[in-house]
CHARMM internal coordinates of N, CA and C (Angstrom, degrees):
IC EDIT
DIST 1 N 1 CA 1.4476
DIST 1 CA 1 C 1.5303
ANGL 1 N 1 CA 1 C 111.13
DIST 1 C 2 N 1.3166
ANGL 1 CA 1 C 2 N 118.27
DIHE 1 N 1 CA 1 C 2 N -43.80
DIST 2 N 2 CA 1.4612
ANGL 1 C 2 N 2 CA 121.85
DIHE 1 CA 1 C 2 N 2 CA -179.57
DIST 2 CA 2 C 1.5289
ANGL 2 N 2 CA 2 C 109.82
DIHE 1 C 2 N 2 CA 2 C -60.52
DIST 2 C 3 N 1.3186
ANGL 2 CA 2 C 3 N 116.64
DIHE 2 N 2 CA 2 C 3 N -39.78
DIST 3 N 3 CA 1.4592
ANGL 2 C 3 N 3 CA 119.84
DIHE 2 CA 2 C 3 N 3 CA 179.05
DIST 3 CA 3 C 1.5202
ANGL 3 N 3 CA 3 C 110.87
DIHE 2 C 3 N 3 CA 3 C -62.11
DIST 3 C 4 N 1.3341
ANGL 3 CA 3 C 4 N 117.82
DIHE 3 N 3 CA 3 C 4 N -43.68
DIST 4 N 4 CA 1.4710
ANGL 3 C 4 N 4 CA 121.33
DIHE 3 CA 3 C 4 N 4 CA 179.42
DIST 4 CA 4 C 1.5266
ANGL 4 N 4 CA 4 C 110.92
DIHE 3 C 4 N 4 CA 4 C -64.09
DIST 4 C 5 N 1.3269
ANGL 4 CA 4 C 5 N 117.29
DIHE 4 N 4 CA 4 C 5 N -39.06
DIST 5 N 5 CA 1.4638
ANGL 4 C 5 N 5 CA 120.64
DIHE 4 CA 4 C 5 N 5 CA 178.14
DIST 5 CA 5 C 1.5241
ANGL 5 N 5 CA 5 C 109.85
DIHE 4 C 5 N 5 CA 5 C -63.71
DIST 5 C 6 N 1.3165
ANGL 5 CA 5 C 6 N 116.95
DIHE 5 N 5 CA 5 C 6 N -42.66
DIST 6 N 6 CA 1.4614
ANGL 5 C 6 N 6 CA 120.98
DIHE 5 CA 5 C 6 N 6 CA 179.12
DIST 6 CA 6 C 1.5245
ANGL 6 N 6 CA 6 C 112.49
DIHE 5 C 6 N 6 CA 6 C -65.24
DIST 6 C 7 N 1.3197
ANGL 6 CA 6 C 7 N 116.55
DIHE 6 N 6 CA 6 C 7 N -42.62
DIST 7 N 7 CA 1.4662
ANGL 6 C 7 N 7 CA 120.62
DIHE 6 CA 6 C 7 N 7 CA 178.41
DIST 7 CA 7 C 1.5250
ANGL 7 N 7 CA 7 C 109.68
DIHE 6 C 7 N 7 CA 7 C -63.10
DIST 7 C 8 N 1.3123
ANGL 7 CA 7 C 8 N 116.21
DIHE 7 N 7 CA 7 C 8 N -43.73
DIST 8 N 8 CA 1.4648
ANGL 7 C 8 N 8 CA 120.76
DIHE 7 CA 7 C 8 N 8 CA -179.83
DIST 8 CA 8 C 1.5276
ANGL 8 N 8 CA 8 C 110.38
DIHE 7 C 8 N 8 CA 8 C -65.84
DIST 8 C 9 N 1.3185
ANGL 8 CA 8 C 9 N 117.84
DIHE 8 N 8 CA 8 C 9 N -38.49
DIST 9 N 9 CA 1.4703
ANGL 8 C 9 N 9 CA 121.14
DIHE 8 CA 8 C 9 N 9 CA 176.26
DIST 9 CA 9 C 1.5325
ANGL 9 N 9 CA 9 C 109.82
DIHE 8 C 9 N 9 CA 9 C -59.40
DIST 9 C 10 N 1.3170
ANGL 9 CA 9 C 10 N 117.23
DIHE 9 N 9 CA 9 C 10 N -40.43
DIST 10 N 10 CA 1.4696
ANGL 9 C 10 N 10 CA 120.89
DIHE 9 CA 9 C 10 N 10 CA 176.81
DIST 10 CA 10 C 1.5160
ANGL 10 N 10 CA 10 C 112.01
DIHE 9 C 10 N 10 CA 10 C -64.57
DIST 10 C 11 N 1.3165
ANGL 10 CA 10 C 11 N 116.82
DIHE 10 N 10 CA 10 C 11 N -38.85
DIST 11 N 11 CA 1.4672
ANGL 10 C 11 N 11 CA 120.47
DIHE 10 CA 10 C 11 N 11 CA 178.02
DIST 11 CA 11 C 1.5316
ANGL 11 N 11 CA 11 C 110.98
DIHE 10 C 11 N 11 CA 11 C -67.16
DIST 11 C 12 N 1.3294
ANGL 11 CA 11 C 12 N 116.43
DIHE 11 N 11 CA 11 C 12 N -38.24
DIST 12 N 12 CA 1.4624
ANGL 11 C 12 N 12 CA 120.01
DIHE 11 CA 11 C 12 N 12 CA 176.26
DIST 12 CA 12 C 1.5235
ANGL 12 N 12 CA 12 C 109.52
DIHE 11 C 12 N 12 CA 12 C -63.99
DIST 12 C 13 N 1.3256
ANGL 12 CA 12 C 13 N 116.57
DIHE 12 N 12 CA 12 C 13 N -45.06
DIST 13 N 13 CA 1.4705
ANGL 12 C 13 N 13 CA 121.56
DIHE 12 CA 12 C 13 N 13 CA 178.20
DIST 13 CA 13 C 1.5341
ANGL 13 N 13 CA 13 C 109.69
DIHE 12 C 13 N 13 CA 13 C -55.97
DIST 13 C 14 N 1.3227
ANGL 13 CA 13 C 14 N 116.87
DIHE 13 N 13 CA 13 C 14 N -48.59
DIST 14 N 14 CA 1.4664
ANGL 13 C 14 N 14 CA 120.93
DIHE 13 CA 13 C 14 N 14 CA 179.95
DIST 14 CA 14 C 1.5218
ANGL 14 N 14 CA 14 C 111.15
DIHE 13 C 14 N 14 CA 14 C -60.54
DIST 14 C 15 N 1.3067
ANGL 14 CA 14 C 15 N 117.30
DIHE 14 N 14 CA 14 C 15 N -42.98
DIST 15 N 15 CA 1.4639
ANGL 14 C 15 N 15 CA 121.97
DIHE 14 CA 14 C 15 N 15 CA 179.20
DIST 15 CA 15 C 1.5267
ANGL 15 N 15 CA 15 C 110.69
DIHE 14 C 15 N 15 CA 15 C -60.65
DIST 15 C 16 N 1.3288
ANGL 15 CA 15 C 16 N 116.87
DIHE 15 N 15 CA 15 C 16 N -45.88
DIST 16 N 16 CA 1.4589
ANGL 15 C 16 N 16 CA 120.86
DIHE 15 CA 15 C 16 N 16 CA -179.72
DIST 16 CA 16 C 1.5224
ANGL 16 N 16 CA 16 C 112.18
DIHE 15 C 16 N 16 CA 16 C -70.88
DIST 16 C 17 N 1.3180
ANGL 16 CA 16 C 17 N 116.53
DIHE 16 N 16 CA 16 C 17 N -31.92
DIST 17 N 17 CA 1.4633
ANGL 16 C 17 N 17 CA 121.19
DIHE 16 CA 16 C 17 N 17 CA -178.58
DIST 17 CA 17 C 1.5248
ANGL 17 N 17 CA 17 C 112.48
DIHE 16 C 17 N 17 CA 17 C -69.53
DIST 17 C 18 N 1.3238
ANGL 17 CA 17 C 18 N 117.01
DIHE 17 N 17 CA 17 C 18 N -23.38
DIST 18 N 18 CA 1.4744
ANGL 17 C 18 N 18 CA 120.68
DIHE 17 CA 17 C 18 N 18 CA -179.74
DIST 18 CA 18 C 1.5258
ANGL 18 N 18 CA 18 C 112.13
DIHE 17 C 18 N 18 CA 18 C -72.77
DIST 18 C 19 N 1.3177
ANGL 18 CA 18 C 19 N 117.40
DIHE 18 N 18 CA 18 C 19 N -9.70
DIST 19 N 19 CA 1.4557
ANGL 18 C 19 N 19 CA 120.62
DIHE 18 CA 18 C 19 N 19 CA -177.00
DIST 19 CA 19 C 1.5174
ANGL 19 N 19 CA 19 C 110.42
DIHE 18 C 19 N 19 CA 19 C -139.88
DIST 19 C 20 N 1.3169
ANGL 19 CA 19 C 20 N 116.47
DIHE 19 N 19 CA 19 C 20 N 143.91
DIST 20 N 20 CA 1.4624
ANGL 19 C 20 N 20 CA 120.60
DIHE 19 CA 19 C 20 N 20 CA 173.43
DIST 20 CA 20 C 1.5213
ANGL 20 N 20 CA 20 C 110.50
DIHE 19 C 20 N 20 CA 20 C -83.93
DIST 20 C 21 N 1.3273
ANGL 20 CA 20 C 21 N 115.91
DIHE 20 N 20 CA 20 C 21 N -10.87
DIST 21 N 21 CA 1.4640
ANGL 20 C 21 N 21 CA 121.68
DIHE 20 CA 20 C 21 N 21 CA 179.57
DIST 21 CA 21 C 1.5236
ANGL 21 N 21 CA 21 C 109.77
DIHE 20 C 21 N 21 CA 21 C -82.37
DIST 21 C 22 N 1.3109
ANGL 21 CA 21 C 22 N 115.70
DIHE 21 N 21 CA 21 C 22 N 153.02
DIST 22 N 22 CA 1.4633
ANGL 21 C 22 N 22 CA 120.47
DIHE 21 CA 21 C 22 N 22 CA 173.54
DIST 22 CA 22 C 1.5290
ANGL 22 N 22 CA 22 C 108.74
DIHE 21 C 22 N 22 CA 22 C -72.94
DIST 22 C 23 N 1.3053
ANGL 22 CA 22 C 23 N 116.13
DIHE 22 N 22 CA 22 C 23 N 149.09
DIST 23 N 23 CA 1.4598
ANGL 22 C 23 N 23 CA 122.04
DIHE 22 CA 22 C 23 N 23 CA 177.59
DIST 23 CA 23 C 1.5261
ANGL 23 N 23 CA 23 C 109.10
DIHE 22 C 23 N 23 CA 23 C -108.40
DIST 23 C 24 N 1.3025
ANGL 23 CA 23 C 24 N 116.02
DIHE 23 N 23 CA 23 C 24 N 150.06
DIST 24 N 24 CA 1.4575
ANGL 23 C 24 N 24 CA 120.36
DIHE 23 CA 23 C 24 N 24 CA 173.47
DIST 24 CA 24 C 1.5256
ANGL 24 N 24 CA 24 C 108.91
DIHE 23 C 24 N 24 CA 24 C -83.28
DIST 24 C 25 N 1.3117
ANGL 24 CA 24 C 25 N 116.02
DIHE 24 N 24 CA 24 C 25 N 148.70
DIST 25 N 25 CA 1.4595
ANGL 24 C 25 N 25 CA 119.72
DIHE 24 CA 24 C 25 N 25 CA 179.80
DIST 25 CA 25 C 1.5246
ANGL 25 N 25 CA 25 C 110.85
DIHE 24 C 25 N 25 CA 25 C -57.39
DIST 25 C 26 N 1.3245
ANGL 25 CA 25 C 26 N 117.98
DIHE 25 N 25 CA 25 C 26 N -41.92
DIST 26 N 26 CA 1.4603
ANGL 25 C 26 N 26 CA 120.98
DIHE 25 CA 25 C 26 N 26 CA -179.74
DIST 26 CA 26 C 1.5281
ANGL 26 N 26 CA 26 C 111.68
DIHE 25 C 26 N 26 CA 26 C -62.93
DIST 26 C 27 N 1.3278
ANGL 26 CA 26 C 27 N 117.72
DIHE 26 N 26 CA 26 C 27 N -32.32
DIST 27 N 27 CA 1.4692
ANGL 26 C 27 N 27 CA 120.52
DIHE 26 CA 26 C 27 N 27 CA 176.16
DIST 27 CA 27 C 1.5238
ANGL 27 N 27 CA 27 C 110.92
DIHE 26 C 27 N 27 CA 27 C -65.24
DIST 27 C 28 N 1.3150
ANGL 27 CA 27 C 28 N 116.00
DIHE 27 N 27 CA 27 C 28 N -42.88
DIST 28 N 28 CA 1.4711
ANGL 27 C 28 N 28 CA 120.69
DIHE 27 CA 27 C 28 N 28 CA 179.52
DIST 28 CA 28 C 1.5263
ANGL 28 N 28 CA 28 C 109.92
DIHE 27 C 28 N 28 CA 28 C -64.27
DIST 28 C 29 N 1.3149
ANGL 28 CA 28 C 29 N 116.78
DIHE 28 N 28 CA 28 C 29 N -45.02
DIST 29 N 29 CA 1.4664
ANGL 28 C 29 N 29 CA 120.63
DIHE 28 CA 28 C 29 N 29 CA 179.67
DIST 29 CA 29 C 1.5258
ANGL 29 N 29 CA 29 C 110.37
DIHE 28 C 29 N 29 CA 29 C -60.83
DIST 29 C 30 N 1.3152
ANGL 29 CA 29 C 30 N 117.61
DIHE 29 N 29 CA 29 C 30 N -42.79
DIST 30 N 30 CA 1.4633
ANGL 29 C 30 N 30 CA 121.14
DIHE 29 CA 29 C 30 N 30 CA 179.31
DIST 30 CA 30 C 1.5128
ANGL 30 N 30 CA 30 C 113.26
DIHE 29 C 30 N 30 CA 30 C -68.95
DIST 30 C 31 N 1.3198
ANGL 30 CA 30 C 31 N 117.00
DIHE 30 N 30 CA 30 C 31 N -36.71
DIST 31 N 31 CA 1.4669
ANGL 30 C 31 N 31 CA 121.69
DIHE 30 CA 30 C 31 N 31 CA -177.14
DIST 31 CA 31 C 1.5239
ANGL 31 N 31 CA 31 C 112.47
DIHE 30 C 31 N 31 CA 31 C -71.46
DIST 31 C 32 N 1.3217
ANGL 31 CA 31 C 32 N 117.20
DIHE 31 N 31 CA 31 C 32 N -40.23
DIST 32 N 32 CA 1.4658
ANGL 31 C 32 N 32 CA 119.82
DIHE 31 CA 31 C 32 N 32 CA -172.51
DIST 32 CA 32 C 1.5177
ANGL 32 N 32 CA 32 C 113.80
DIHE 31 C 32 N 32 CA 32 C -82.12
DIST 32 C 33 N 1.2974
ANGL 32 CA 32 C 33 N 118.33
DIHE 32 N 32 CA 32 C 33 N -21.78
DIST 33 N 33 CA 1.4654
ANGL 32 C 33 N 33 CA 122.03
DIHE 32 CA 32 C 33 N 33 CA 179.59
DIST 33 CA 33 C 1.5317
ANGL 33 N 33 CA 33 C 111.31
DIHE 32 C 33 N 33 CA 33 C 50.97
DIST 33 C 34 N 1.3168
ANGL 33 CA 33 C 34 N 115.40
DIHE 33 N 33 CA 33 C 34 N 47.36
DIST 34 N 34 CA 1.4695
ANGL 33 C 34 N 34 CA 122.54
DIHE 33 CA 33 C 34 N 34 CA 175.56
DIST 34 CA 34 C 1.5188
ANGL 34 N 34 CA 34 C 107.58
DIHE 33 C 34 N 34 CA 34 C -121.12
DIST 34 C 35 N 1.2975
ANGL 34 CA 34 C 35 N 115.23
DIHE 34 N 34 CA 34 C 35 N 168.18
DIST 35 N 35 CA 1.4542
ANGL 34 C 35 N 35 CA 120.35
DIHE 34 CA 34 C 35 N 35 CA 177.20
DIST 35 CA 35 C 1.5291
ANGL 35 N 35 CA 35 C 109.82
DIHE 34 C 35 N 35 CA 35 C -58.39
DIST 35 C 36 N 1.3355
ANGL 35 CA 35 C 36 N 115.86
DIHE 35 N 35 CA 35 C 36 N 132.38
DIST 36 N 36 CA 1.4645
ANGL 35 C 36 N 36 CA 121.22
DIHE 35 CA 35 C 36 N 36 CA -176.61
DIST 36 CA 36 C 1.5344
ANGL 36 N 36 CA 36 C 111.46
DIHE 35 C 36 N 36 CA 36 C -57.05
DIST 36 C 37 N 1.3154
ANGL 36 CA 36 C 37 N 117.76
DIHE 36 N 36 CA 36 C 37 N -38.59
DIST 37 N 37 CA 1.4601
ANGL 36 C 37 N 37 CA 120.99
DIHE 36 CA 36 C 37 N 37 CA -179.39
DIST 37 CA 37 C 1.5280
ANGL 37 N 37 CA 37 C 111.65
DIHE 36 C 37 N 37 CA 37 C -63.29
DIST 37 C 38 N 1.3178
ANGL 37 CA 37 C 38 N 117.11
DIHE 37 N 37 CA 37 C 38 N -40.74
DIST 38 N 38 CA 1.4730
ANGL 37 C 38 N 38 CA 121.02
DIHE 37 CA 37 C 38 N 38 CA 177.81
DIST 38 CA 38 C 1.5237
ANGL 38 N 38 CA 38 C 109.86
DIHE 37 C 38 N 38 CA 38 C -63.65
DIST 38 C 39 N 1.3247
ANGL 38 CA 38 C 39 N 116.94
DIHE 38 N 38 CA 38 C 39 N -42.88
DIST 39 N 39 CA 1.4644
ANGL 38 C 39 N 39 CA 120.90
DIHE 38 CA 38 C 39 N 39 CA 178.50
DIST 39 CA 39 C 1.5267
ANGL 39 N 39 CA 39 C 110.31
DIHE 38 C 39 N 39 CA 39 C -61.74
DIST 39 C 40 N 1.3171
ANGL 39 CA 39 C 40 N 117.29
DIHE 39 N 39 CA 39 C 40 N -43.52
DIST 40 N 40 CA 1.4604
ANGL 39 C 40 N 40 CA 120.72
DIHE 39 CA 39 C 40 N 40 CA 179.96
DIST 40 CA 40 C 1.5270
ANGL 40 N 40 CA 40 C 110.99
DIHE 39 C 40 N 40 CA 40 C -63.93
DIST 40 C 41 N 1.3380
ANGL 40 CA 40 C 41 N 117.39
DIHE 40 N 40 CA 40 C 41 N -41.35
DIST 41 N 41 CA 1.4628
ANGL 40 C 41 N 41 CA 120.28
DIHE 40 CA 40 C 41 N 41 CA 177.67
DIST 41 CA 41 C 1.5219
ANGL 41 N 41 CA 41 C 110.76
DIHE 40 C 41 N 41 CA 41 C -64.55
DIST 41 C 42 N 1.3221
ANGL 41 CA 41 C 42 N 116.90
DIHE 41 N 41 CA 41 C 42 N -38.88
DIST 42 N 42 CA 1.4662
ANGL 41 C 42 N 42 CA 121.76
DIHE 41 CA 41 C 42 N 42 CA 179.42
DIST 42 CA 42 C 1.5190
ANGL 42 N 42 CA 42 C 110.98
DIHE 41 C 42 N 42 CA 42 C -66.74
DIST 42 C 43 N 1.3264
ANGL 42 CA 42 C 43 N 117.09
DIHE 42 N 42 CA 42 C 43 N -41.06
DIST 43 N 43 CA 1.4649
ANGL 42 C 43 N 43 CA 120.60
DIHE 42 CA 42 C 43 N 43 CA 175.95
DIST 43 CA 43 C 1.5312
ANGL 43 N 43 CA 43 C 110.87
DIHE 42 C 43 N 43 CA 43 C -62.70
DIST 43 C 44 N 1.3241
ANGL 43 CA 43 C 44 N 116.46
DIHE 43 N 43 CA 43 C 44 N -40.43
DIST 44 N 44 CA 1.4554
ANGL 43 C 44 N 44 CA 120.20
DIHE 43 CA 43 C 44 N 44 CA 176.77
DIST 44 CA 44 C 1.5179
ANGL 44 N 44 CA 44 C 112.20
DIHE 43 C 44 N 44 CA 44 C -61.55
DIST 44 C 45 N 1.3189
ANGL 44 CA 44 C 45 N 115.57
DIHE 44 N 44 CA 44 C 45 N -41.92
DIST 45 N 45 CA 1.4651
ANGL 44 C 45 N 45 CA 121.09
DIHE 44 CA 44 C 45 N 45 CA 178.41
DIST 45 CA 45 C 1.5350
ANGL 45 N 45 CA 45 C 109.63
DIHE 44 C 45 N 45 CA 45 C -60.94
DIST 45 C 46 N 1.3457
ANGL 45 CA 45 C 46 N 116.08
DIHE 45 N 45 CA 45 C 46 N -50.43
DIST 46 N 46 CA 1.4646
ANGL 45 C 46 N 46 CA 120.41
DIHE 45 CA 45 C 46 N 46 CA -179.35
DIST 46 CA 46 C 1.5298
ANGL 46 N 46 CA 46 C 111.19
DIHE 45 C 46 N 46 CA 46 C -61.13
DIST 46 C 47 N 1.3321
ANGL 46 CA 46 C 47 N 117.17
DIHE 46 N 46 CA 46 C 47 N -39.91
DIST 47 N 47 CA 1.4606
ANGL 46 C 47 N 47 CA 121.04
DIHE 46 CA 46 C 47 N 47 CA 179.61
DIST 47 CA 47 C 1.5283
ANGL 47 N 47 CA 47 C 110.81
DIHE 46 C 47 N 47 CA 47 C -66.69
DIST 47 C 48 N 1.3148
ANGL 47 CA 47 C 48 N 116.64
DIHE 47 N 47 CA 47 C 48 N -44.20
DIST 48 N 48 CA 1.4657
ANGL 47 C 48 N 48 CA 120.95
DIHE 47 CA 47 C 48 N 48 CA -179.15
DIST 48 CA 48 C 1.5075
ANGL 48 N 48 CA 48 C 111.65
DIHE 47 C 48 N 48 CA 48 C -62.12
DIST 48 C 49 N 1.3211
ANGL 48 CA 48 C 49 N 116.61
DIHE 48 N 48 CA 48 C 49 N -35.78
DIST 49 N 49 CA 1.4592
ANGL 48 C 49 N 49 CA 121.72
DIHE 48 CA 48 C 49 N 49 CA 179.36
DIST 49 CA 49 C 1.5299
ANGL 49 N 49 CA 49 C 112.46
DIHE 48 C 49 N 49 CA 49 C -81.49
DIST 49 C 50 N 1.3334
ANGL 49 CA 49 C 50 N 116.94
DIHE 49 N 49 CA 49 C 50 N -4.17
DIST 50 N 50 CA 1.4606
ANGL 49 C 50 N 50 CA 120.57
DIHE 49 CA 49 C 50 N 50 CA 178.18
DIST 50 CA 50 C 1.5122
ANGL 50 N 50 CA 50 C 114.55
DIHE 49 C 50 N 50 CA 50 C 79.98
DIST 50 C 51 N 1.3401
ANGL 50 CA 50 C 51 N 117.51
DIHE 50 N 50 CA 50 C 51 N 19.12
DIST 51 N 51 CA 1.4596
ANGL 50 C 51 N 51 CA 121.36
DIHE 50 CA 50 C 51 N 51 CA -177.51
DIST 51 CA 51 C 1.5244
ANGL 51 N 51 CA 51 C 113.59
DIHE 50 C 51 N 51 CA 51 C -87.73
DIST 51 C 52 N 1.3312
ANGL 51 CA 51 C 52 N 116.73
DIHE 51 N 51 CA 51 C 52 N -19.52
DIST 52 N 52 CA 1.4654
ANGL 51 C 52 N 52 CA 119.85
DIHE 51 CA 51 C 52 N 52 CA 179.58
DIST 52 CA 52 C 1.5208
ANGL 52 N 52 CA 52 C 109.32
DIHE 51 C 52 N 52 CA 52 C -131.45
DIST 52 C 53 N 1.3294
ANGL 52 CA 52 C 53 N 113.55
DIHE 52 N 52 CA 52 C 53 N 160.10
DIST 53 N 53 CA 1.4618
ANGL 52 C 53 N 53 CA 120.98
DIHE 52 CA 52 C 53 N 53 CA 173.63
DIST 53 CA 53 C 1.5103
ANGL 53 N 53 CA 53 C 107.92
DIHE 52 C 53 N 53 CA 53 C -117.17
DIST 53 C 54 N 1.3018
ANGL 53 CA 53 C 54 N 115.62
DIHE 53 N 53 CA 53 C 54 N 132.92
DIST 54 N 54 CA 1.4614
ANGL 53 C 54 N 54 CA 122.29
DIHE 53 CA 53 C 54 N 54 CA -179.69
DIST 54 CA 54 C 1.5220
ANGL 54 N 54 CA 54 C 109.09
DIHE 53 C 54 N 54 CA 54 C -115.43
DIST 54 C 55 N 1.3241
ANGL 54 CA 54 C 55 N 115.51
DIHE 54 N 54 CA 54 C 55 N 135.78
DIST 55 N 55 CA 1.4622
ANGL 54 C 55 N 55 CA 120.78
DIHE 54 CA 54 C 55 N 55 CA 174.07
DIST 55 CA 55 C 1.5131
ANGL 55 N 55 CA 55 C 108.29
DIHE 54 C 55 N 55 CA 55 C -134.74
DIST 55 C 56 N 1.3114
ANGL 55 CA 55 C 56 N 116.10
DIHE 55 N 55 CA 55 C 56 N 135.06
DIST 56 N 56 CA 1.4704
ANGL 55 C 56 N 56 CA 121.18
DIHE 55 CA 55 C 56 N 56 CA 179.02
DIST 56 CA 56 C 1.5167
ANGL 56 N 56 CA 56 C 108.75
DIHE 55 C 56 N 56 CA 56 C -86.92
DIST 56 C 57 N 1.3370
ANGL 56 CA 56 C 57 N 116.39
DIHE 56 N 56 CA 56 C 57 N 129.54
DIST 57 N 57 CA 1.4507
ANGL 56 C 57 N 57 CA 120.09
DIHE 56 CA 56 C 57 N 57 CA 170.19
DIST 57 CA 57 C 1.5256
ANGL 57 N 57 CA 57 C 107.36
DIHE 56 C 57 N 57 CA 57 C -110.28
DIST 57 C 58 N 1.3058
ANGL 57 CA 57 C 58 N 118.40
DIHE 57 N 57 CA 57 C 58 N -163.77
DIST 58 N 58 CA 1.4646
ANGL 57 C 58 N 58 CA 120.95
DIHE 57 CA 57 C 58 N 58 CA -173.40
DIST 58 CA 58 C 1.5237
ANGL 58 N 58 CA 58 C 113.86
DIHE 57 C 58 N 58 CA 58 C -58.40
DIST 58 C 59 N 1.3285
ANGL 58 CA 58 C 59 N 117.45
DIHE 58 N 58 CA 58 C 59 N -44.14
DIST 59 N 59 CA 1.4657
ANGL 58 C 59 N 59 CA 119.77
DIHE 58 CA 58 C 59 N 59 CA -171.86
DIST 59 CA 59 C 1.5256
ANGL 59 N 59 CA 59 C 114.35
DIHE 58 C 59 N 59 CA 59 C -125.28
DIST 59 C 60 N 1.3069
ANGL 59 CA 59 C 60 N 118.59
DIHE 59 N 59 CA 59 C 60 N -4.46
DIST 60 N 60 CA 1.4633
ANGL 59 C 60 N 60 CA 120.83
DIHE 59 CA 59 C 60 N 60 CA -173.35
DIST 60 CA 60 C 1.5268
ANGL 60 N 60 CA 60 C 108.58
DIHE 59 C 60 N 60 CA 60 C -154.54
DIST 60 C 61 N 1.3128
ANGL 60 CA 60 C 61 N 115.36
DIHE 60 N 60 CA 60 C 61 N -176.71
DIST 61 N 61 CA 1.4564
ANGL 60 C 61 N 61 CA 121.81
DIHE 60 CA 60 C 61 N 61 CA 174.31
DIST 61 CA 61 C 1.5182
ANGL 61 N 61 CA 61 C 109.02
DIHE 60 C 61 N 61 CA 61 C -110.32
DIST 61 C 62 N 1.3166
ANGL 61 CA 61 C 62 N 115.85
DIHE 61 N 61 CA 61 C 62 N 144.48
DIST 62 N 62 CA 1.4531
ANGL 61 C 62 N 62 CA 123.47
DIHE 61 CA 61 C 62 N 62 CA 174.44
DIST 62 CA 62 C 1.5232
ANGL 62 N 62 CA 62 C 106.49
DIHE 61 C 62 N 62 CA 62 C -102.54
DIST 62 C 63 N 1.3379
ANGL 62 CA 62 C 63 N 116.64
DIHE 62 N 62 CA 62 C 63 N 130.38
DIST 63 N 63 CA 1.4613
ANGL 62 C 63 N 63 CA 121.42
DIHE 62 CA 62 C 63 N 63 CA -173.86
DIST 63 CA 63 C 1.5214
ANGL 63 N 63 CA 63 C 108.71
DIHE 62 C 63 N 63 CA 63 C -127.17
DIST 63 C 64 N 1.3235
ANGL 63 CA 63 C 64 N 115.70
DIHE 63 N 63 CA 63 C 64 N 133.43
DIST 64 N 64 CA 1.4567
ANGL 63 C 64 N 64 CA 121.38
DIHE 63 CA 63 C 64 N 64 CA -179.02
DIST 64 CA 64 C 1.5233
ANGL 64 N 64 CA 64 C 108.45
DIHE 63 C 64 N 64 CA 64 C -145.03
DIST 64 C 65 N 1.3259
ANGL 64 CA 64 C 65 N 116.73
DIHE 64 N 64 CA 64 C 65 N 148.60
DIST 65 N 65 CA 1.4505
ANGL 64 C 65 N 65 CA 120.11
DIHE 64 CA 64 C 65 N 65 CA 175.46
DIST 65 CA 65 C 1.5233
ANGL 65 N 65 CA 65 C 108.96
DIHE 64 C 65 N 65 CA 65 C -64.12
DIST 65 C 66 N 1.2945
ANGL 65 CA 65 C 66 N 116.23
DIHE 65 N 65 CA 65 C 66 N 140.98
DIST 66 N 66 CA 1.4704
ANGL 65 C 66 N 66 CA 121.82
DIHE 65 CA 65 C 66 N 66 CA 175.88
DIST 66 CA 66 C 1.5239
ANGL 66 N 66 CA 66 C 106.72
DIHE 65 C 66 N 66 CA 66 C -89.72
DIST 66 C 67 N 1.3010
ANGL 66 CA 66 C 67 N 115.88
DIHE 66 N 66 CA 66 C 67 N 97.55
DIST 67 N 67 CA 1.4604
ANGL 66 C 67 N 67 CA 120.54
DIHE 66 CA 66 C 67 N 67 CA -178.17
DIST 67 CA 67 C 1.5262
ANGL 67 N 67 CA 67 C 109.60
DIHE 66 C 67 N 67 CA 67 C -90.32
DIST 67 C 68 N 1.3376
ANGL 67 CA 67 C 68 N 116.65
DIHE 67 N 67 CA 67 C 68 N 137.81
DIST 68 N 68 CA 1.4739
ANGL 67 C 68 N 68 CA 118.25
DIHE 67 CA 67 C 68 N 68 CA 176.94
DIST 68 CA 68 C 1.5220
ANGL 68 N 68 CA 68 C 109.82
DIHE 67 C 68 N 68 CA 68 C -64.94
DIST 68 C 69 N 1.2867
ANGL 68 CA 68 C 69 N 115.16
DIHE 68 N 68 CA 68 C 69 N 151.85
DIST 69 N 69 CA 1.4631
ANGL 68 C 69 N 69 CA 119.12
DIHE 68 CA 68 C 69 N 69 CA 177.77
DIST 69 CA 69 C 1.5162
ANGL 69 N 69 CA 69 C 109.94
DIHE 68 C 69 N 69 CA 69 C -62.88
DIST 69 C 70 N 1.3144
ANGL 69 CA 69 C 70 N 115.23
DIHE 69 N 69 CA 69 C 70 N 142.06
DIST 70 N 70 CA 1.4654
ANGL 69 C 70 N 70 CA 119.54
DIHE 69 CA 69 C 70 N 70 CA 178.59
DIST 70 CA 70 C 1.5162
ANGL 70 N 70 CA 70 C 108.95
DIHE 69 C 70 N 70 CA 70 C -72.94
DIST 70 C 71 N 1.3032
ANGL 70 CA 70 C 71 N 115.69
DIHE 70 N 70 CA 70 C 71 N 145.53
DIST 71 N 71 CA 1.4609
ANGL 70 C 71 N 71 CA 120.88
DIHE 70 CA 70 C 71 N 71 CA 179.01
DIST 71 CA 71 C 1.5216
ANGL 71 N 71 CA 71 C 109.15
DIHE 70 C 71 N 71 CA 71 C -65.55
DIST 71 C 72 N 1.3270
ANGL 71 CA 71 C 72 N 115.05
DIHE 71 N 71 CA 71 C 72 N 139.60
DIST 72 N 72 CA 1.4701
ANGL 71 C 72 N 72 CA 119.04
DIHE 71 CA 71 C 72 N 72 CA -179.58
DIST 72 CA 72 C 1.4923
ANGL 72 N 72 CA 72 C 110.74
DIHE 71 C 72 N 72 CA 72 C -88.64
END
COOR INIT
IC SEED 1 N 1 CA 1 C
IC BUILD
């Protein structure tokens, strides 16, 4: 199970990395075609590690990679 969560976390990372825009949680669930519970666990893992930023909007969550600030 841990391996599947890690693989799915990598797929989520890749999905988010392809765009500078935030993605909706439902978009990620639809795109990955994996069990919703695995996706939720993977999002939790990424959030706990500080790799993504989550924001709640009216009906869904907005998810974006947490990119370090660029050096000035």
